[in-house]
C-alpha positions, 0 to 999 in steps of 0.5 A, a space after each residue: 491550454 498553455 504549456 508550462 516551461 517544464 512541458 516545453 523543456 523537461 530538463 529545465 531545472 530552474 527558471 526566473 519568472 514573474 509573480 502575476 498574483 498571490 492570494 490567501 487560500 485554505 492551507 496557504 497562498 496560491 501563486 500564479 506565475 508567468 511561467 513555471 518549471 514545476 509540473 502540476 499534477 495530472 495524467 497519473 503523474 504527481 505534482 513536482 516539488 521544489 521552491 518558489 522564491 525560496 519558499 517550499 511548494 506544498 502543491 502544484 495543480 491546475 484550476 478549472 480554467 487551466 491556470 497553474 496554481 502554486 500552493 505556498 506557505 507564505 505570500 509572494 511579493 510582486 516582481 521577479 522570482 526564481 522557481 527551482 524544481 526538486 530535480 532528483 524527484 522530477 527525473 525519477 518521475 520522468 523515468 517512470 512516466 516514460 517507462 509507462 508509455 513504453 510498457 503500454 505501447 508494447 502491451 498493446 502491440 504484443 499482447 493486444 492489451 490496452 492500458 485503461 489507467 496509470 498511477 505513478 506511486 512513491 515507491 512503485 508504479 502500475 498500469 491497468 490492462 484490459 487483459 483478464 489473464 496475464 501469466 508469469 511467462 507473458 510478463 517475462 516476455 513483455 519485460 524482455 521486449 521492453 528492455 530491448 527497446 531501452 537498449 535501442 536508445 529510441 529518441 523520445 520527443 514531444 510536439 503540439 498538433 492541431 485537433 485537425 491534424 490529430 485525427 489523421 495521426 496514429 495516436 494512442 490515446 485514452 481521450 482528451 481532458 474534458 473541456 480541452 480546446 486548442 492544440 494537443 501535446 503528443 509524446 513520441 517514442 520513435 518507432 514505438 508509440 505516439 501518445 497524447 500526454 502532458 507529462 514530463 519524459 526523458 529524451 531517450 529510452 536509454 535513460 530508463 536504464 532498466 525496467 522491471 515488471 515486479 507484480 500483477 494483480 487481478 482486477 474485475 475484467 483486467 490486470 494491474 501490472 506493477 513496475 519499477 524503472 531506472 533508479 528505482 530498480 537500482 535502489 530495490 536491488 541495493 535493498 534486496 542485497 542488504 536483506 540478503 546479507 542480513 539473512 545470511 548473517 542471521 541464518 549463518 549460511 550463504 545466500 544460496 542456502 537461505 531457503 533450505 535454512 528457513 525450511 528447516 526452521 519452519 519444520 522445527 517451529 511446526 514440530 514445537 507448536 505441535 508439542 506445545 498444543 499437545 502439552 496445553 491440551 494435557 494441562 487443560 484436561 488436568 485443570 478441568 478435572 481439578 475444577 470439577 473435583 470440588 463441590 462448589 457450584 461456581 468455580 474460577 481459574 486464571 492463567 497469565 499465558 493462556 488464550 481462549 482456545 485453552 480456556 475452552 479446553 479447560 471448560 470442556 474437560 470440567 463440564 464433561 465431568 460436571 455438566 451443571 458447573 458454572 465456570 469463570 475462566 480468564 487469561 491475561 494481565 490479572 490487574 489489567 486487560 485480557 480474555 474471559 470465558 463464562 461456561 456452564 448451563 446455557 440458560 444461566 450463561 445467557 442470563 449472566 452475560 450482560 453482567 459479565 461484560 458490565 463488570 469486566 468492562 468488555 465485550 463478547 459473544 458465543 454459542 449456547 453455554 459459552 460466553 467469551 470475549 475481551 475484558 479491560 478490567 480483569 482486576 474485577 474478577 473477584 467482584 464478578 465471582 461474588 455475584 456469580 456465587 
């Protein structure tokens, strides 16, 4: 497979080359260039962004034959063209991808955990390890070991080898792409790792600046390990500091006092919620008693601020006094959408359920003697009540 300029020299930011072809396709035009500084998506690393002849690149990828295609919004004319990479995004990818190689190598050597996949995301990256259990203490130890190698400023180099040479080298690999022929590109972190890879990388582990292992997620038979490297760690730290300052202003306390302040607020909220539920239960009991006190066989009630739990409490209080009563209870916007409860004798509720949903334009379900749900037309309550009566 022919290497692109970006794979031969990852720090190359622009290149003057020639347009070999440019054909219309779904979503734009596919251009084939003599060479390119734009990395095509592959190996867990996203495609670069940038421009070709001043046109923004929509995508970069390899076709089944290994040719690099540039998807553009307009056609290119034959001749020379300048290709420019979005360097900030590229360098971020170089940091994240090199960090993956370093984490993978140390996880294998120190934890005995092989990497089974890698994903370079827009906000965070992750690798999947064939390790069922990865407790916080081992994550912390791995993070210390990774950052020790960052400080060691180990050189990172790439080279090509023949397939015959590959078999004799201590290469860490998840296998070559299907149909691969010819020389194999290796990326080496001196003294740490030798890996088959076509991606772009920094020239020294020192350029990673710092690596932070931020989270783990259990998978079937393995663990997904999330991380940030370089500029992403610094950005995350800045965002965290902004949140910390904002919380200090809202809570009127220092950062060290934030947890205690939030605990006090939660305790106050829990006490208020308990008092609210007691009051609602008392109101529901009074409302149920009021509805059951009359002589009508069918009664109705509406509250703008209620919910289904409240409606069921009202129904329970009313039916305890008059088991044969039929109740239509609603809550929400009386001229719009909300919730409803039809409660009473199970046989009658079952017979009327379909008409309730039809008139209220809703959907619902429930246990025997209770049919409840959501309505888009509470303004038709009067029509439904007339039918029930």
